[in-house]
N, C-alpha and C positions, 0 to 999 in steps of 0.2 A: 495427108492420109497414107501416102506410101511409106513414110518413116514410121508411123504408128503400126502399120502392117508388118514392117521389118522387125519391130520390137516383139510383136505377137509371134512372128516366125521363130524367134529365139525362145520366147517364154512358154508358149503353149506346149511344145514337145518336151521341154524340160519339166514342166509341171506334170504332164502325163507320166513321165518316167518316175518322178518323185512320189507321186500318189501310188503307183503300182508297187514300188519298192517299199514304201512305208506301210503298205497293207500286209506285209509279210508277218509282222509280229516278232517279238524278241526270241521266240523259241523255235523258229522255223529250221528245218534240217538243211544241211549244206546243199544237197542236190536241188531242193526247192528254191533256195536263194539264188543259186547259179542260174537255174532255168528261168526264173523270173527276171533276173538282170538281163540275160541274153534276149529274151522275148521283148522286154520293155525297151531295150536299146534298138532292136530292129524296128519296132513300131515307131520309136522316136525318130529314127533316121528317115523312115518312109513318110512320116507326118511332116518332117522338115522339108523333104523333097517336094511333097504335094503343095505345101504352103509357098515354096519358092516358085513352083510352076504357076500356081494361081496368082501370085504376086507379079510375075512376069506378064501374065495375060492381062490382069487388071491395071497394072501400073507400069506397063512397058516403057513409056516415055519418061518415067520417073523411077527407074529401077535402081539408080545409084543411091538415092536416099534410103530406099528400102534395104539395100545390101549393107550400107554403112551403119545403119541403126542396128541391124541384126548382128553385125560384127562387134559393134560397141557393147551390146548386151552380153554377148558371149565373152568378150574381154573382161567385163565386170564380174562375171562368174568366176573366172580364173583369178582375178585380182582379189576378190573376196576370200577365195580359198587360201591364197598365199598369205593374206593378212591374218586370217584365222589360224593358220598353221604356225605363223610366226609368234602370235600372241598367246596361243593356247586357249583352252576353253574358259579358264578362269580369269583371263585378262593379264596374266603374268607372262613374261617372256619365257617360253618353254626351253629355249636354247641355252639360256644363261642361268637357269634355276631360280629366277626371282625377278 
């Protein structure tokens, strides 16, 4: 259970951020975009902190699996971004033109 909660500790705040930013629409003005990003990031950080506090309270004896799963989920986010940036959106290698 602690490991599952660790995964949720990474996924739920990121999902909140994504939903807030996705709700802007394609024609939002710059000031609104920046404001939404900052607010969503602050709430995401606060939600992450709250989930860690709850995790420590509920799973104190098993905090290591919670933390390791959360770190693994965050690492996969960065790995997915790196792979996507390397391949480009259309599956071709964007650095080598084809």
